[in-house]
N, C-alpha and C positions, 0 to 999 in steps of 0.2 A: 482726472486730464487736467493741464491748462484750457484756459479759456483760447481760442487759437485769435480773439484780437485783440488786435495793438501790445501783442508779445512779440512780433518780428522785426522790430526797427532793419532789421539789413532788405526786411521786403520792397522791390520796386514794381514787381507786374501781380497781377494777384494770385497766378499760382505759384507763384518763386517758393521751392521748397515740399511743393507736390510731385506726385508719381504718377503714372498713368497707364493705363494697361488694356489695352481695346481688342478684342472678338465680334465678328459679327462679318453679317455682308459687308464688303468692300463699298461697295456706293454707299449705300447709308454708314457709312461709320469713317470716309473719305474727309471730312472737314471737323467729324470730333478730333482725328486726332492733330490736327492740322490746326487747329483754334486754339485747343487746350497747351501746347509744343509755344504756338502763338502769346500765348495769356502767362509762359512759366514752367506751364509743367514739361514735366520731364519725363522721358520711356521707362514704364518697369522692369521685371523680366521678362513680361510676355504668358506670366500664369491668370488666363484670368479668362472665363466663359463669357464673357458681358463686355461694359464697361466700366472699369471702376477708376476709384480719382480718391488721393487721399496721403495723408503725409501731412508734416508742417503743422501738426498739434492738430489736425482733423477727426474725426474718426472716420470720417471716408464717408461718397458718397458709390452707389451703381446706378447705374442704367442700362435698360434693356432696349434696344430697336428692330421695328421689322418694318415688311412691306405691309402687310395687314392680318386676320386671324386665317389663321393657317387653314386650309383646305375653302378658303375664300375663293382662290381665282388671283388675290391680286397679293402676283407674284414676284414683283419687276417695276419699274419704273415706269417701264409703256403699259402694264395692266390697272397701275395705282392712276396713273392717267389717267383712262378709260373709263375706269368707274365711279372715279369723283369728280365726275364734268370736266375736267384742266382740257379732252381733248376737243369736246361739243365748245368752250368758250375762247381758246386758242383758236380755231376751223372758224367760227363762225365771217373774219375777215374773208377766207375763202370759198363760203357756202357750204363746206362738210366739217366732218369733224375732220382734226387732223391733232398729231402728237407730237412737238417738243420735242428740238434732234437734242436738246443737250434735257443734262438730265434736273430734272427744276428740284421733282418736290423729294428726289435725294439727300436734293442739299441743302433747301430747307428741314427735311427734317432731322439731318446732319444742326441746323444752327439750333435749331429746336433741342436738339440733346444736348447743347454745352447749356442749351440755357435751363435746365432741368437740374444739372450735375452745379453750376455756380448756385441756380433757386435753394438747393441741395445744403449749402457752403457758408451765404450767407446766411439762412434761418444758425445754423448752426452757431457762428461765431457772433449771432444775438443772443443767444442764448433764450431762443423762441422754441420754434416745436420739429421735429430733427428729424427731415426725413430722409431715409436714408437709401431708400430707390426711387428711381423716375423711371418710367414707360414710355417712349414715343413710338409713330408711328407713322406710315407713309400715306397713310388712304385720313388718316385724320387732321395731319399735313396738308391735305389734296383740297379738303371741308376747310380746312381754314383759307385757304390761298380763296377761294371760287365763293366766302358766303356771302362779300357783298354779289354779286349776283345772285345767288342762291334766294341773298335778301328779296332781291327785286322780285326775280320768279313767284317769292310768295305773298306780293304784297297786295293787293284792298284793289288797285288801279292797274290800268296795266301801262308800260313803256310809253312814256313820248315822240318816240321816234322807233323811225325801219329800225328791226334787229336782221340788218342785210350783208349781202357779201357790197365789199370795195373798204377801200381806203388809204392810205398814206402808204409807202411814199413816194412824190412824184419822181419825172425823170424831164431832165434838159434836153434843151435837141442837143448838146454834144454826149447824149448819154449818160450825167451823170442822174445817178439817184440822191435824195435827199431828202429830208426829214423840213416839215415846216411845223411852227410852234407859235402861238400866239395863246396870252388870256383875255384879250379885247377885243371883243370886235371892229372894233375904230377901226386896230392895225388889220388885225384882216379885209377887211375890204378898202383898206388903204394898200397892202400889197398885192389883192389882187386891181383893183382901177391900175397900179402901176405900170402890168402886165395886158391892160387891156381885157379881160377877162368880162363875161356877157355881165349883168346886173344880176338877175336873175338866177345867173348860176351862184354867180355870191351872195345871196342876198339866202339862197335856196343851198349852199355849203354852209353853212357858220354851223344849225344846229346840230349837224350829225358829225362834225370839229367838234363843237365843246363839249357835247352829249358820249367823243370817240372814250375817253376816262373810265367812262361805266358800262359804257354797253357792248368795251370789243369789240366794236365797228362803225367803221365809217362814211356808209352811202354816198356818198357824195357827189354832185350834178360831173358826167365823163367832158362836158366840158374844162373845168378844170383842168384835171390831164389834158387834155387836146393844149389848152392853152398851154403848160410848161414847155410842153414840146417843141413848142415854136421859138423858144427863146433858148439863148444861151445861158452857161452858168453863172457867167460874171454878171451876162444883165439881170438873173432874178436875184445875185445876191448885191448889187444896187439896188434892186427895188424892196427888200424887203430892211433896207440901213434906214431910211428917211423914213420907213412906213409906221418902227418899229416892232415889227415882226420878226425873228428869226430862223434862217434859214442853215442848216448843217446837213454835207454829206454824209452817205454812208461809208464811214471804212470798213472794212478790212478785218480777217483775226490775224491776217499778214505785220498787218501798220500796228494793232495792238500790241501787238507785240513785242512786235520793235521797241515799242518806246516804253512798257511796261515795268516799270518800278521794285520791283516785287512788295510794297508795301505791305504794313497789316492792313486788312480791311478798318480800322480805328483805332484810332488815339486814344487814353489815360494818360493825363496828365495830375499832376500834384498837385493841392492849392497848399494855401495858408493852411496851419493845424488848425485842426477843430477842437471839438466836444464832445469827440463820441460816446465816452461813455456814457457823460449823463444823458444820452437822449437814446442809444438801441433799445429799441424797443419801448417805449417810451409807449402808452397811449396818446391816440390822438382825441380829440373831440372835436365835434363840430364849428365849424368859423360861421363865425356871425357875416361876413362875404356869402358862405353860400350856398346855395341853395338845394331845394333837397335833390337822394341819388336822381338820376335817367334810369328809366324804365327797366326793368329783368334786376339781375343782380348776376351771384355766380350761377351757373349751368351745372356741372356734373360736379364729380370728384367730392373733396373733403369742404367739410365749410369754412368759411372763410378766418376764423378766428385758429386753425391747425392750418394756415398755408404758413409755404418763407416768410411771403414774406409781409404777415402782418401785423399791423403795429406803425408803418412804413407809411408818409403822404408822397406824395406823388405832385406835381403843381407839370399842369401840358398848356402849353400856348402852343397847340398842332393845327394843320391844318392842311385838309385831303385824308393824305391814305397812310403817310411814310410816316408822322409823327405820332398821328392817333393812333395806328394800330399799334405799338410800340407803348402807348401808357393801356391801351389796352388788356395788353396782355403782364403788366407788370398788374393793372387792378384781376384778372385771375391767378395769379399767384399773389395775391393777399392785399398789396396794396390799398393804398384810400388815392382814387386819383378827382383830380381837383381843377378843371380845364378852366381856362382866362376867354373867356365868347368877347367878341364887342360887340359893342351897348345895338342891343336885342338880338341878341345872340349870333350864333352858327350861322349865316346865312341856308349854310346846305341841312340846316336843317327839313326847308321849304324842300330841297331838291325830288322831284319824281323821281322813281313811286314812289306813293303810302301806305302806312299801314297805322289805321289810331291817329292820323292829320299829320305824322313826324316818316321822315324818311327810310325809306325801308333800309337803303345803304347805309345811310347818318350812321344809323342803329346798331348795323354790325360791326362796326369799330366801336361806338359813342355811348354804349350802353352799360348802367351801374354805373357811370360815373357824377361824380358833380358837378356844378359851372357857378362861377361869380362872371359877373361883366364888368369892363375893367375896360376903359381908353388910351391903351395906351400910349395915345400922342397927347395923354392932360397931365401934367406934372405932378395932380392929385389924385388920381387914379396908377400912375408909377411912381407912388411914394405906399399905395393898399396893397401892390403889386409886391413890394420889396416888406412890406408885414407879412404879407403870405407865405415869400423867401427866409424869409426869421425862423420859421416852423416846420419850414420843408426838409422833406430829406435829400429830394428830387425836385430837380426844374429845368422838362423837359420845351424844345421849342425847336422849331422847323422856319424862324427865318427867311426873309430873301437873306443872304452875305451882305455884314457890315451894317442889319439894320441896329441888335442887338447895343452893339458899340454907340449908335448915333442917339442910344435912348437912354446909354447908361444901364444896361439892364447886362450887359456879357459881363462870362464870367465872371472877373473883376472886382464888379463893380458889386455882388449878388455875392458873394464868399464875403464881401467888408462886412454884408449885416449877417452874416451864416458861413461863419470860418466851416463846419461841418458840411459842406451844402455838395451834389454828386450834382455838378454842371453840364447839361446832355443837351449839344447841336445836331440834328441828322439834317444830314443839306446832300445835294449835287453832287459836287464834286472835289470834298476835303482842300481842294489849292492847290490840285494834285498835275492840271493841266494848263498848259499853257493857253491863252483866246478861250478857254467856251463857252458854246452857246449856254441856253438857259438850262439849271441843269434838274429838268424834269421828266420820268420817264421815257419814255420816247425818243429826246435826244441823247440820252443817257446811252439808249440800245445802238442808237443809230454812231454813234462818236465813239463804241467802243469793240466794235462786228457780234456784238448780239446779234444781232438781223440777221447777219449769217448763218451764226453756229444753231441760233434753232431752227432753222430749214435744211431740207437734205440738200448733197448735191445735185442740180437741175435746176434749181427754183431761183428764184426770186433773192435774194438777201435783205430782205424787209422786216424790220421790227415785230414784235410781235405787239399785236392793240388789248392782248391782257397784259394787265399794268404788273410785269414783273417783276421788272426795279422797286418798285415802290414798294412791294407787298415783302422783300428779301431784304429791303431796303429796311423797313420797317425793324423786321428780327431781327439783323445784325443792331438797329438802334438797342430796344429789347438786351441785347448778348452782352453789348457795349455798358449800357449803365447796369447790369447786375455786377461786370468784370468791376466794374467804378464803386460798388457796393458792398463787394469782398475785398476790394484795395481801402478803403475806408475806414470798412471795422481794422482793418490787418495794421494796419497805417498810426489811425489817430487824423490822420490827414482828409480834408475836404478833396475834389478829386475832380476835370472837366473832363467828358469825353465826346468823340465825335466820331459818329461812325456817314455816311455816304455810298449816294446812290453807284457814284463808282467802285465802292469796297465789296459793293452784293454785286456790281457788273463783275469783277475781278475775283472773287470767290466762287458764281455762277462759271466761270471761263475757264476756268485752272484750267482742267483736261484738255479742248478746246486748243491751246496757248501751248502749252504742254508738246501737241501735236505737233504748232508750228514750229518747235525749236523744233524736234529733231527731225523734221523735211518731209515729218506727214502731210495726209490730204487731213483739216481740223474738222468738215466737212462728213456726215455721216452718209452714206449709200443715199442715191438717187429712194423713193418711197420709201425714208424708212419711216414707223411709227406710221406708214399711211395704212390704216384702219377699210377693214372687207367687210365691203355693200353685202348685204342682207335684203330677201327683200321684204321684210319691215323692219327692220333696221343698218346697224353697222355689230362689227365685232373685232376685237383685236389681239391681236397674235402676243403673245411675249415676244419682246427682241431677242431670244434661242429659237423660235421656233416660227417669225418669223418668213424666214426666206424659202419654208417648208411648207407652208402655208398658204405662199401663192399656187403653188402645186393643185390648188382645191376650187373650187370656181362652185363657191355657193350665194351669186347673186338669188338662184333660184330657191334658196332655201329661208324657213325661216330662222329666225336668230338661235332657239334652241334647236336647232336641229344641225344649222351649226357649228355650230358648240359641240355638238355632241361627233356631229362629223370630225373633228379636226381631237377631239380627244378618245374617242376610239385609232386613234392616226399616233396617241404618244404626245401631240402635240398642246402646248397651254395656251388656251386663251380666254377674255371675257364680250359681256356683251360691254357696247361702251352704253355709259351713260347720254342719252342728248336733251333731255325735260330735265331740267335741274331742280321743278318743283319734287321728281321722282325720290330726288333719293333719300327726305325722309324715311321714309319705307326700303333702303334697300336691305336685304338682309346680310350683303355684303359686308359691310362694312362696320369696321367695331366699334364705335360709341352712337349713338340718339343722335336726331335731331330736334330739336324739342320749341317750342314756341314760347320769347318773349311778354312783357306784361301788354306791349302793340297789340299782340297777335303774328309777327315777322318772326322771319324762321331763324331757330340760332343756334350755330354747330358747337361739338363735342368742346371743349378743353383737350388743345393739342396734347395736355400728358396730363401722366397721370401716377402719383406718388401714393408713397407706402412706409 
């Protein structure tokens, strides 16, 4: 069979001329079908026991996806969220475990499944390891989702802020719910001083506000909430402007549905002609600019040399979660990842709590990577970065909008030194929303209606303090890069790929927005995915069993007896994980949690290849 690489001059999308067939749980395969179609594949004849993707000169790849191990009690979205700690983390702001009102793990598992299929095709196109079958599961997705919180729970030292109920949004005197965002303590103080907030409350509120991305809760002084309720929305907006802080009114799902343009969650744009044939599969050697790998390495599955991206190099200039997670997953797929860090290293390496002197949360996204310190404000160091990009396969960043162009490090600049480069940007809004606020997780949740979707009817439409969109945005970034690599191999040209938190929100909200357009209530019924209290913990019924389970009072029973009670009546339920450190020994999970060289907990890879 002829190599599929660079043989299809008519290819415009990565999966043009390929066909797919899909069988499996609809919740887990919804995103798979949608994204394969958007990438150019067409439906086949429907005769499949799993998910198959082939044609166009490829041998084909197969995927299998499941909620978890058969018989584990993880049988749907609710039980997967309960078992993997998602309910515990999302519920921190409420003071008790709560399930997300959207099918978050199913959505993320779908994106991971597409990643596995694309990675298998990239490996084939490069003449490398031929992985013809990939497996994913919602329980492993759940572990990836909570990996930073799990790492902190297993650190050598405690959290530096209290894990207690509380957090945004705030409310104005005229009833407007809004999010507040700033990364600058001076802007934080300036905003609150403009509203005459007590100085003590301003000081006490900054640290939980700053750490809410890490802890999923923000127990602010009550004075801050009381202050905003004294002022109208326009006055609050006026206070934000001069301070440098930003505020965003919480939008409804109806508002989002009215403006939704149906755009793809990522874009792929061909760049100039490349020299892919000379580069594909070429081994890489250590760069004199790079440091030794950041501790750890691949944690499960096949050896690095047998993985589909083996031999590829990724340069990552990422910060916080979105871009580092995208690069982390590419590393797990076999790529060599080199982080571009500022002089002195990434300051988030020191973010508490630590394992062996390094931030546990930081290790969750960056173990196994190499690093080089580059001052992007220095023309000499920018030349060094271009030299690295000239030898790389992927350049990935999530700098502020416009910064890459100002530094002459945008796609047009780097493709000039490497026409075969896949240039990737993971941003907030993808230039699709006029007058958009700062493109951070909680602001995008607020602006797109995610806050309404994640809570059932009868509850305030508040954004989750889990970094839902940073995580899902990172997954979309990896998916887009894999699609870009495949398109490069099929066309011989470099590719620019753009993904965003907005695209991640649209993928997550698609079922809710569909219900809006049908004139239905987009939110689930009151009490949806609220676990049941037992004498020593919590249990979560499956969605199908939830209504019937409320007929049984299990508050005086231990968790084991409560589960036996429900199961004896034919109902499905599982225990809610509230102590994340207990996940390491949880027999319900399909993959084992290990420790890296620093002693930090490390979750299993989200895919298995064969």
